[in-house]
C-alpha positions in Angstrom: 72.7 153.1 118.4 75.7 153.5 118.8 76.9 149.7 119.2 75.8 147.0 116.0 74.0 143.7 116.2 77.2 141.0 117.7 78.4 139.5 114.1 75.3 139.7 112.8 76.1 140.6 108.5 72.9 141.9 107.0 74.0 143.1 103.6 72.7 146.0 103.5 73.9 149.3 104.5 73.5 150.9 108.1 73.0 154.6 109.7 73.9 154.9 113.1 71.2 157.4 114.3 72.1 160.5 116.3 69.2 162.2 116.0 68.8 162.8 120.0 69.3 165.4 122.5 72.4 165.7 124.5 72.2 163.8 127.9 69.5 161.4 125.7 71.6 158.1 125.1 68.8 155.2 124.2 69.6 151.6 124.0 66.5 150.1 121.7 65.6 150.5 119.0 61.9 151.7 120.3 64.1 154.3 122.5 65.8 155.5 119.6 62.4 156.5 117.7 61.1 157.9 121.4 63.4 160.2 121.6 64.1 161.2 117.9 61.0 162.7 116.9 60.4 163.7 113.8 63.5 163.6 112.3 63.8 159.7 113.3 60.3 158.9 111.1 61.8 161.1 108.4 64.3 158.3 108.4 61.8 155.8 108.8 59.8 156.8 106.1 62.7 156.5 103.6 64.7 153.3 105.1 63.9 150.7 106.8 65.1 150.3 110.4 66.9 147.1 111.7 66.2 146.2 115.3 69.3 143.9 116.6 67.8 144.0 119.7 69.1 146.1 123.0 72.7 147.2 123.3 75.0 144.0 124.3 77.6 146.3 126.9 75.4 149.7 127.2 78.1 152.1 127.6 79.8 153.0 124.7 83.1 152.7 123.1 86.7 153.3 125.4 88.1 156.3 123.3 92.2 156.1 123.6 94.6 159.3 122.9 97.8 157.3 121.2 99.5 160.6 120.1 101.0 161.5 123.6 104.6 159.6 125.3 101.9 157.9 127.3 98.4 156.5 126.2 95.3 157.8 128.0 91.8 157.4 128.1 89.8 159.7 126.9 86.5 158.3 127.4 86.4 154.3 129.0 83.9 151.9 127.6 82.9 148.6 127.4 87.0 147.7 126.3 88.1 147.8 129.8 91.5 150.4 131.2 93.2 146.7 132.3 92.0 144.5 128.9 94.0 147.7 127.1 97.1 147.6 129.5 97.3 143.8 129.5 97.5 144.2 125.3 99.9 147.4 125.7 102.2 146.0 127.9 101.9 149.3 129.4 99.8 151.6 131.7 97.6 153.9 130.3 96.8 157.4 131.9 93.3 158.7 132.9 92.9 162.5 132.3 91.1 164.4 134.0 87.0 165.5 133.0 87.8 169.3 132.6 89.0 169.4 129.3 86.5 168.4 126.6 88.6 166.6 123.8 86.0 164.5 122.7 82.2 163.3 122.2 80.9 162.0 125.5 83.4 164.6 128.2 81.5 167.4 128.4 80.3 167.8 131.8 77.1 167.0 131.5 76.9 164.4 128.2 74.8 162.3 130.2 72.7 163.2 132.0 68.9 163.0 132.5 66.2 165.1 132.8 66.2 164.5 136.7 69.3 166.0 139.2 71.9 163.6 139.4 73.4 163.3 143.3 76.3 161.0 143.5 77.1 159.7 147.8 78.4 157.4 149.5 76.7 154.2 148.9 75.8 154.4 152.9 74.5 157.7 152.1 72.5 156.8 149.6 69.2 156.3 151.5 69.5 159.1 153.7 70.2 161.5 151.3 66.8 159.9 149.5 65.0 161.1 152.0 66.2 164.5 153.2 65.4 165.2 149.3 61.9 164.1 150.1 61.4 166.0 152.6 62.8 169.1 150.4 59.9 168.8 148.3 61.8 166.6 145.8 60.7 163.5 142.9 63.2 161.0 144.5 64.2 158.0 142.3 66.9 156.0 144.0 70.1 153.9 142.7 69.8 151.2 145.6 73.3 150.0 146.1 73.6 145.9 145.6 75.0 145.9 149.3 70.8 147.0 150.2 68.0 144.4 149.8 65.0 145.6 148.4 63.8 146.3 151.9 66.3 148.7 152.7 64.6 151.2 150.0 63.6 154.7 151.6 59.7 154.1 151.8 59.6 158.1 150.8 61.5 157.3 147.7 59.0 157.9 144.2 60.9 155.5 142.3 63.8 152.6 143.3 66.2 151.0 140.9 68.3 148.1 142.1 71.8 148.5 141.1 72.4 145.1 139.1 75.6 143.3 141.3 77.1 142.2 138.1 78.7 144.6 136.4 78.5 144.0 133.0 75.0 144.1 133.9 74.9 147.4 135.9 76.6 148.8 131.7 74.5 147.5 130.3 71.4 149.4 131.8 72.7 152.1 133.3 70.9 154.5 130.6 67.6 152.0 130.7 68.0 152.5 134.8 68.2 157.0 134.6 65.5 156.8 131.5 63.2 154.6 133.7 63.5 157.1 136.9 62.7 160.0 134.0 59.6 158.9 133.0 58.0 158.1 136.4 58.4 162.1 136.8 61.4 161.8 139.3 63.0 165.3 139.5 65.4 164.2 141.5 68.4 160.7 141.2 70.3 160.0 144.2 73.5 157.5 143.3 76.4 156.2 144.2 79.7 155.1 142.1 80.5 151.6 141.9 84.2 150.4 142.4 86.2 152.0 139.3 87.5 149.2 137.5 86.8 147.0 134.3 83.4 148.8 133.4 82.9 150.3 136.3 85.6 152.9 135.4 82.7 154.0 132.3 79.5 153.3 135.0 81.7 155.7 137.1 82.5 158.7 134.4 78.7 158.2 133.6 77.3 159.2 137.1 80.0 161.7 137.7 78.4 163.4 133.6 75.5 162.5 134.5 76.2 164.6 137.9 77.2 167.5 136.3 76.6 171.1 136.0 73.3 171.8 132.8 74.8 173.7 129.9 71.7 176.9 131.6 74.3 177.0 134.7 
């Protein structure tokens, strides 16, 4: 499921179920089975599946390229840029999103079924109301600075983004999945501050909002 249970030794072989469509990021065993379809049914028929609970970090691992003169982060993740720079004693580069070199770098790798539109936090509500007027079933990632009372009344579904960046990273894929399941065809969101885990969250949201393969 992307992360093993923290510190748990089961004493048996384990597998990482990667039988999911591009863009789908289940973070619990039930979501893996639901999204995996027939392939996961076949695996489940042969093996006992150990439920280690929801992923503790949520976003995937950090991928670092150390083959060049300056180490660079190819995919920001649970180990933050600041943590790595402290250990290495030097700054790390963060390349642009244009070149695909590792898993997670495809433009729409983390995209839900609904379209994702990114705007400044202060424009989230206005953008959601405009999308509703254009006929969309709108889902909203309500920024932490807002209260539930600020949510656009015409939104089809609203997720209030946690004030804790760790909680946001842990719940990100679940939030996208929730709005998909509620029938939203467009999600309006904003980017967090790109420091700490916020860098990984922003990376996933940008890719969720990226062009789809058919475009």
